[in-house]
C-alpha positions as a LaTeX table, in Angstrom:
\begin{tabular}{lrrr}
\hline
Residue & $x$ (\AA) & $y$ (\AA) & $z$ (\AA) \\
\hline
Met1 & 0.00 & 0.00 & 0.00 \\
Ser2 & 1.46 & 3.38 & $-1.00$ \\
Asn3 & 2.04 & 6.09 & 1.60 \\
Arg4 & $-0.48$ & 8.32 & $-0.16$ \\
His5 & $-3.11$ & 5.58 & $-0.12$ \\
Ser6 & $-2.41$ & 4.84 & 3.54 \\
Glu7 & $-2.72$ & 8.53 & 4.44 \\
Ala8 & $-6.06$ & 8.73 & 2.63 \\
Leu9 & $-7.44$ & 5.73 & 4.53 \\
Asn10 & $-6.23$ & 7.16 & 7.85 \\
Ala11 & $-7.95$ & 10.44 & 7.04 \\
Thr12 & $-11.15$ & 8.51 & 6.33 \\
Arg13 & $-10.94$ & 6.76 & 9.69 \\
Ser14 & $-10.39$ & 10.08 & 11.44 \\
Gly15 & $-13.52$ & 11.38 & 9.76 \\
His16 & $-15.45$ & 8.52 & 11.36 \\
Phe17 & $-14.44$ & 9.66 & 14.81 \\
Phe18 & $-15.87$ & 13.13 & 14.32 \\
Gln19 & $-19.05$ & 11.74 & 12.73 \\
Leu20 & $-19.57$ & 9.30 & 15.59 \\
Arg21 & $-19.08$ & 11.97 & 18.24 \\
Gln22 & $-22.23$ & 13.59 & 16.86 \\
Ser23 & $-24.34$ & 10.54 & 16.01 \\
His24 & $-23.29$ & 8.26 & 18.89 \\
Pro25 & $-21.87$ & 10.47 & 21.66 \\
Gly26 & $-22.04$ & 7.64 & 24.19 \\
Thr27 & $-19.61$ & 5.31 & 22.38 \\
Leu28 & $-16.10$ & 4.87 & 23.72 \\
Ile29 & $-14.38$ & 5.14 & 20.35 \\
Ser30 & $-11.60$ & 7.72 & 20.30 \\
Ala31 & $-9.72$ & 9.33 & 17.45 \\
Arg32 & $-6.99$ & 6.76 & 18.01 \\
Ser33 & $-9.21$ & 3.73 & 18.37 \\
Gly34 & $-7.53$ & 0.63 & 17.13 \\
Ser35 & $-8.47$ & $-2.02$ & 14.66 \\
Arg36 & $-10.91$ & $-1.69$ & 11.83 \\
Ile37 & $-13.79$ & $-4.10$ & 11.32 \\
Asp38 & $-13.21$ & $-7.43$ & 9.57 \\
Gln39 & $-16.56$ & $-7.29$ & 7.78 \\
Pro40 & $-19.86$ & $-5.40$ & 7.92 \\
Asp41 & $-22.31$ & $-7.03$ & 10.30 \\
Phe42 & $-25.25$ & $-6.39$ & 7.99 \\
Leu43 & $-26.05$ & $-5.15$ & 4.50 \\
Ile44 & $-29.35$ & $-3.66$ & 3.40 \\
Leu45 & $-29.43$ & $-4.95$ & $-0.18$ \\
Gly46 & $-32.48$ & $-3.08$ & $-1.53$ \\
Lys47 & $-34.84$ & $-2.55$ & $-3.18$ \\
Arg48 & $-34.87$ & 0.93 & $-4.67$ \\
Arg49 & $-37.79$ & 3.17 & $-3.60$ \\
Cys50 & $-38.71$ & 0.76 & $-0.83$ \\
Gly51 & $-37.60$ & 2.74 & 2.22 \\
Thr52 & $-33.98$ & 1.62 & 2.59 \\
Thr53 & $-32.75$ & 5.12 & 3.45 \\
Ser54 & $-35.37$ & 5.54 & 6.16 \\
Leu55 & $-34.70$ & 2.11 & 7.63 \\
Tyr56 & $-30.94$ & 2.70 & 7.73 \\
Ser57 & $-31.53$ & 6.03 & 9.47 \\
Tyr58 & $-33.71$ & 4.35 & 12.10 \\
Leu59 & $-31.25$ & 1.50 & 12.70 \\
Thr60 & $-28.20$ & 3.71 & 13.12 \\
Gln61 & $-29.94$ & 5.74 & 15.81 \\
His62 & $-29.47$ & 2.70 & 18.05 \\
Pro63 & $-26.58$ & 3.34 & 20.47 \\
Tyr64 & $-24.83$ & 0.11 & 19.44 \\
Ile65 & $-25.36$ & 0.29 & 15.66 \\
Thr66 & $-22.80$ & 2.62 & 14.13 \\
Pro67 & $-23.15$ & 4.00 & 10.60 \\
Ala68 & $-20.77$ & 3.77 & 7.69 \\
Leu69 & $-19.26$ & 7.04 & 6.55 \\
His70 & $-21.88$ & 7.10 & 3.79 \\
Lys71 & $-25.11$ & 5.11 & 3.63 \\
Glu72 & $-24.77$ & 3.92 & 0.03 \\
Leu73 & $-21.20$ & 2.76 & $-0.58$ \\
His74 & $-22.04$ & 0.77 & $-3.74$ \\
Phe75 & $-18.74$ & $-1.04$ & $-3.40$ \\
Phe76 & $-19.83$ & $-4.46$ & $-4.60$ \\
Asp77 & $-21.71$ & $-3.27$ & $-7.67$ \\
Ala78 & $-19.97$ & $-0.06$ & $-8.80$ \\
Arg79 & $-16.75$ & 0.65 & $-6.85$ \\
Tyr80 & $-15.18$ & $-2.76$ & $-6.49$ \\
Asp81 & $-12.04$ & $-1.57$ & $-8.24$ \\
Arg82 & $-11.25$ & 0.63 & $-5.24$ \\
Gly83 & $-10.28$ & $-2.45$ & $-3.27$ \\
Leu84 & $-11.26$ & $-4.06$ & 0.00 \\
Asp85 & $-9.06$ & $-1.76$ & 2.09 \\
Trp86 & $-10.99$ & 1.23 & 0.79 \\
Tyr87 & $-14.30$ & $-0.46$ & 1.56 \\
Leu88 & $-13.47$ & $-1.46$ & 5.13 \\
Ala89 & $-12.11$ & 2.03 & 5.80 \\
Gln90 & $-15.62$ & 3.38 & 5.18 \\
Phe91 & $-16.75$ & 1.82 & 8.48 \\
Pro92 & $-15.94$ & 3.06 & 11.99 \\
Pro93 & $-12.93$ & 1.42 & 13.71 \\
Ile94 & $-14.95$ & $-0.70$ & 16.14 \\
Gly95 & $-12.84$ & $-3.84$ & 15.99 \\
Asn96 & $-11.94$ & $-3.46$ & 19.68 \\
His97 & $-15.55$ & $-2.85$ & 20.70 \\
Pro98 & $-17.46$ & $-6.15$ & 20.27 \\
Glu99 & $-20.68$ & $-4.61$ & 21.63 \\
Leu100 & $-20.91$ & $-2.40$ & 18.55 \\
Ile101 & $-22.00$ & $-3.44$ & 15.06 \\
Thr102 & $-22.01$ & $-1.63$ & 11.74 \\
Gly103 & $-23.32$ & $-2.04$ & 8.21 \\
Glu104 & $-24.37$ & $-0.21$ & 5.09 \\
Ala105 & $-27.31$ & 0.08 & 2.71 \\
Ser106 & $-26.83$ & 0.09 & $-1.07$ \\
Ala107 & $-30.18$ & $-0.41$ & $-2.72$ \\
Gly108 & $-28.76$ & $-1.73$ & $-5.99$ \\
Tyr109 & $-26.95$ & $-4.75$ & $-4.55$ \\
Val110 & $-29.92$ & $-7.08$ & $-4.75$ \\
Asp111 & $-30.16$ & $-6.56$ & $-8.52$ \\
Ser112 & $-26.49$ & $-7.32$ & $-9.15$ \\
Leu113 & $-25.19$ & $-10.84$ & $-9.73$ \\
Ala114 & $-21.65$ & $-9.48$ & $-9.48$ \\
Ala115 & $-22.43$ & $-8.01$ & $-6.05$ \\
Ala116 & $-23.81$ & $-11.34$ & $-4.81$ \\
Glu117 & $-20.74$ & $-13.22$ & $-6.01$ \\
Arg118 & $-18.32$ & $-10.69$ & $-4.51$ \\
Ile119 & $-20.09$ & $-10.63$ & $-1.16$ \\
Arg120 & $-20.05$ & $-14.43$ & $-1.05$ \\
Arg121 & $-16.32$ & $-14.38$ & $-1.81$ \\
His122 & $-15.42$ & $-11.88$ & 0.92 \\
Phe123 & $-18.17$ & $-11.94$ & 3.56 \\
Pro124 & $-20.22$ & $-15.15$ & 3.24 \\
His125 & $-21.69$ & $-14.91$ & 6.75 \\
Thr126 & $-22.94$ & $-11.30$ & 6.71 \\
Arg127 & $-26.63$ & $-10.80$ & 7.49 \\
Phe128 & $-28.89$ & $-9.33$ & 4.79 \\
Ile129 & $-31.96$ & $-7.11$ & 5.00 \\
Ile130 & $-34.24$ & $-6.62$ & 2.00 \\
Leu131 & $-37.25$ & $-4.30$ & 1.79 \\
Leu132 & $-39.97$ & $-5.12$ & $-0.76$ \\
Arg133 & $-42.79$ & $-2.77$ & $-1.73$ \\
Asp134 & $-45.92$ & $-3.34$ & $-3.79$ \\
Pro135 & $-44.24$ & $-3.66$ & $-7.21$ \\
Val136 & $-46.73$ & $-1.34$ & $-8.89$ \\
Glu137 & $-46.15$ & 1.42 & $-6.36$ \\
Arg138 & $-42.40$ & 0.85 & $-6.46$ \\
Ala139 & $-42.27$ & 1.16 & $-10.26$ \\
Ile140 & $-44.38$ & 4.32 & $-10.25$ \\
Ser141 & $-42.28$ & 5.89 & $-7.48$ \\
His142 & $-39.09$ & 4.98 & $-9.35$ \\
Tyr143 & $-40.42$ & 6.65 & $-12.50$ \\
His144 & $-41.31$ & 9.87 & $-10.67$ \\
Met145 & $-37.93$ & 9.94 & $-8.91$ \\
Asn146 & $-36.21$ & 9.86 & $-12.28$ \\
Val147 & $-38.53$ & 12.57 & $-13.61$ \\
Arg148 & $-37.57$ & 14.82 & $-10.68$ \\
Ala149 & $-33.91$ & 14.10 & $-11.36$ \\
Gly150 & $-34.26$ & 14.95 & $-15.04$ \\
Leu151 & $-33.47$ & 11.37 & $-16.07$ \\
Glu152 & $-36.91$ & 10.54 & $-17.48$ \\
Thr153 & $-38.97$ & 12.48 & $-20.01$ \\
Gly154 & $-41.37$ & 9.83 & $-21.28$ \\
Ala155 & $-45.07$ & 9.82 & $-20.44$ \\
Leu156 & $-45.94$ & 7.66 & $-17.42$ \\
Lys157 & $-48.42$ & 5.32 & $-19.09$ \\
Lys158 & $-46.39$ & 4.71 & $-22.23$ \\
Thr159 & $-43.17$ & 4.27 & $-20.28$ \\
Leu160 & $-44.49$ & 1.80 & $-17.71$ \\
Leu161 & $-46.50$ & $-0.24$ & $-20.22$ \\
Asp162 & $-43.58$ & $-0.56$ & $-22.60$ \\
Gly163 & $-43.09$ & $-4.30$ & $-22.97$ \\
Val164 & $-46.07$ & $-5.00$ & $-20.70$ \\
Asp165 & $-49.06$ & $-4.14$ & $-22.86$ \\
Pro166 & $-49.57$ & $-6.77$ & $-25.60$ \\
Ala167 & $-49.81$ & $-3.94$ & $-28.13$ \\
Ala168 & $-46.35$ & $-2.63$ & $-27.26$ \\
Asp169 & $-43.67$ & $-2.96$ & $-29.91$ \\
Asn170 & $-40.94$ & $-3.73$ & $-27.39$ \\
Leu171 & $-40.73$ & $-7.41$ & $-26.46$ \\
Gln172 & $-38.77$ & $-6.69$ & $-23.28$ \\
Thr173 & $-40.09$ & $-5.01$ & $-20.17$ \\
Asn174 & $-38.91$ & $-1.55$ & $-19.23$ \\
Ala175 & $-36.41$ & $-0.95$ & $-16.42$ \\
Tyr176 & $-39.05$ & 0.21 & $-13.93$ \\
Val177 & $-41.12$ & $-2.92$ & $-14.31$ \\
Asp178 & $-38.13$ & $-5.22$ & $-14.48$ \\
Cys179 & $-36.83$ & $-3.87$ & $-11.18$ \\
Ser180 & $-40.19$ & $-4.74$ & $-9.59$ \\
Ile181 & $-40.04$ & $-8.42$ & $-10.58$ \\
Tyr182 & $-38.46$ & $-9.40$ & $-7.30$ \\
Val183 & $-38.46$ & $-13.16$ & $-7.61$ \\
Lys184 & $-35.77$ & $-13.30$ & $-10.30$ \\
Met185 & $-32.84$ & $-11.89$ & $-8.33$ \\
Leu186 & $-34.04$ & $-13.06$ & $-4.92$ \\
Gln187 & $-33.88$ & $-16.64$ & $-6.16$ \\
Val188 & $-30.27$ & $-16.02$ & $-7.19$ \\
Trp189 & $-29.36$ & $-14.75$ & $-3.70$ \\
Leu190 & $-31.20$ & $-17.58$ & $-1.96$ \\
Asp191 & $-29.28$ & $-20.08$ & $-4.08$ \\
Met192 & $-26.00$ & $-18.54$ & $-2.88$ \\
Phe193 & $-26.66$ & $-17.91$ & 0.83 \\
Pro194 & $-28.63$ & $-19.71$ & 3.59 \\
Arg195 & $-32.18$ & $-18.44$ & 4.08 \\
Glu196 & $-31.51$ & $-17.67$ & 7.76 \\
Gln197 & $-29.08$ & $-14.91$ & 6.77 \\
Phe198 & $-31.96$ & $-12.94$ & 5.23 \\
Leu199 & $-34.58$ & $-10.75$ & 6.81 \\
Ile200 & $-37.21$ & $-9.97$ & 4.18 \\
Leu201 & $-39.43$ & $-7.03$ & 5.11 \\
Gln202 & $-42.51$ & $-5.41$ & 3.61 \\
Ser203 & $-42.18$ & $-1.69$ & 2.93 \\
Glu204 & $-45.83$ & $-1.04$ & 3.69 \\
Gln205 & $-45.23$ & $-2.21$ & 7.27 \\
Leu206 & $-42.24$ & 0.11 & 7.57 \\
Phe207 & $-44.32$ & 3.07 & 6.37 \\
Ala208 & $-47.25$ & 2.22 & 8.66 \\
Ala209 & $-45.40$ & 1.29 & 11.87 \\
Pro210 & $-41.67$ & 2.06 & 11.65 \\
Gly211 & $-41.02$ & 1.48 & 15.35 \\
Arg212 & $-42.59$ & $-1.98$ & 15.34 \\
Leu213 & $-40.78$ & $-3.10$ & 12.20 \\
Thr214 & $-37.43$ & $-1.69$ & 13.36 \\
Ser215 & $-37.77$ & $-3.62$ & 16.62 \\
Gly216 & $-37.83$ & $-6.83$ & 14.58 \\
Val217 & $-34.67$ & $-5.77$ & 12.78 \\
Tyr218 & $-32.89$ & $-5.12$ & 16.10 \\
Glu219 & $-33.80$ & $-8.65$ & 17.16 \\
Phe220 & $-32.50$ & $-10.07$ & 13.86 \\
Leu221 & $-29.21$ & $-8.22$ & 14.44 \\
Gly222 & $-28.94$ & $-9.40$ & 18.04 \\
Gln223 & $-29.44$ & $-5.95$ & 19.54 \\
Ala224 & $-31.43$ & $-4.84$ & 22.56 \\
Pro225 & $-34.75$ & $-3.03$ & 22.03 \\
Phe226 & $-34.53$ & 0.69 & 21.35 \\
Thr227 & $-37.17$ & 3.33 & 20.67 \\
Ser228 & $-36.33$ & 6.32 & 18.52 \\
Asn229 & $-37.88$ & 9.75 & 18.74 \\
Asp230 & $-37.32$ & 10.36 & 15.03 \\
Tyr231 & $-39.12$ & 8.25 & 12.46 \\
Arg232 & $-39.17$ & 10.81 & 9.68 \\
Val233 & $-39.50$ & 9.47 & 6.13 \\
Glu234 & $-36.36$ & 10.01 & 4.07 \\
Asn235 & $-36.36$ & 10.72 & 0.33 \\
Lys236 & $-40.13$ & 10.94 & 0.21 \\
Gly237 & $-41.47$ & 11.85 & $-3.22$ \\
Thr238 & $-44.83$ & 13.43 & $-3.98$ \\
Tyr239 & $-46.76$ & 13.08 & $-7.22$ \\
Gln240 & $-50.33$ & 12.98 & $-8.48$ \\
Ser241 & $-52.45$ & 9.85 & $-8.22$ \\
Thr242 & $-51.88$ & 7.35 & $-10.99$ \\
Asn243 & $-54.57$ & 6.31 & $-13.44$ \\
Val244 & $-56.49$ & 3.38 & $-11.96$ \\
Ala245 & $-56.56$ & 1.49 & $-15.26$ \\
Leu246 & $-52.76$ & 1.69 & $-15.50$ \\
Gln247 & $-52.40$ & 0.41 & $-11.95$ \\
Gln248 & $-54.77$ & $-2.47$ & $-12.64$ \\
Arg249 & $-52.88$ & $-3.47$ & $-15.79$ \\
Leu250 & $-49.61$ & $-3.50$ & $-13.88$ \\
His251 & $-51.13$ & $-5.50$ & $-11.02$ \\
Glu252 & $-52.26$ & $-8.11$ & $-13.54$ \\
Tyr253 & $-48.81$ & $-8.26$ & $-15.04$ \\
Phe254 & $-47.07$ & $-8.69$ & $-11.69$ \\
Leu255 & $-49.52$ & $-11.28$ & $-10.32$ \\
Pro256 & $-47.68$ & $-14.47$ & $-11.41$ \\
His257 & $-44.34$ & $-13.01$ & $-10.35$ \\
Asn258 & $-45.73$ & $-12.08$ & $-6.93$ \\
Leu259 & $-47.21$ & $-15.54$ & $-6.43$ \\
Ala260 & $-43.85$ & $-17.12$ & $-7.32$ \\
Leu261 & $-42.14$ & $-14.78$ & $-4.84$ \\
Glu262 & $-44.52$ & $-15.72$ & $-2.04$ \\
Glu263 & $-43.90$ & $-19.38$ & $-2.75$ \\
Ile264 & $-40.11$ & $-19.27$ & $-2.57$ \\
Leu265 & $-40.10$ & $-17.05$ & 0.53 \\
Gly266 & $-42.98$ & $-18.70$ & 2.36 \\
Met267 & $-44.47$ & $-15.24$ & 2.94 \\
Arg268 & $-47.68$ & $-13.52$ & 1.95 \\
Phe269 & $-47.56$ & $-9.85$ & 0.96 \\
Gly270 & $-51.18$ & $-9.17$ & 0.02 \\
Trp271 & $-50.32$ & $-7.01$ & $-2.98$ \\
Asn272 & $-52.87$ & $-8.80$ & $-5.14$ \\
Asp273 & $-55.82$ & $-8.65$ & $-2.73$ \\
\hline
\end{tabular}
């Protein structure tokens, strides 16, 4: 490791100390705390527009769950070339504090075969959290997010029915719909890791009762109960109600995929009721 690279990583670790003094003032980590972590204790894998940012915010308010320097590191799907040293330096140096845990949330991991393979290679025993939202609502929210960001200019109905409506010229589904077919990539992950390493959650339950759902996550991570005073919704988007006929067509399209998902997970989501 070059001196310049080493200095950069040390500067990153120092940044953690100052961040943790504000977010977790009760921890005993000092600016000269020793060893780094060997692996993240948990990864929130996705999905996009399902509440991952809010959930990560709630979890890292717990006095024993320390945040990464940034919520979305996207190491395993987009920044793998930066190396494992860079990745581990993004977490607080809690190696000497076994009571503390840490993790990150990169919503694109669950859709990346490369990410799954890399995580299995480096951290095969890490625990995974996945949030799933009604696929119709997720696709619509994803579309409007891209419109706000200037990344989408197509009309809602035409864009979301591209490849879905039998009259469409395109034989493949669009990216918004494809990202809402959860069963495809979840089956890949379940083939690579034991089911007990996964906590699959329903976004609607997070939105309706964040404290109750977060309590279940604490239990999954082996942490004591904790009640936050701040359950604000992060990255909330607002947009007009969607045409009912469009929603119904999308619900019909997703039905067989949702049923297959419920079968492999042994869960019932109620999106088709």
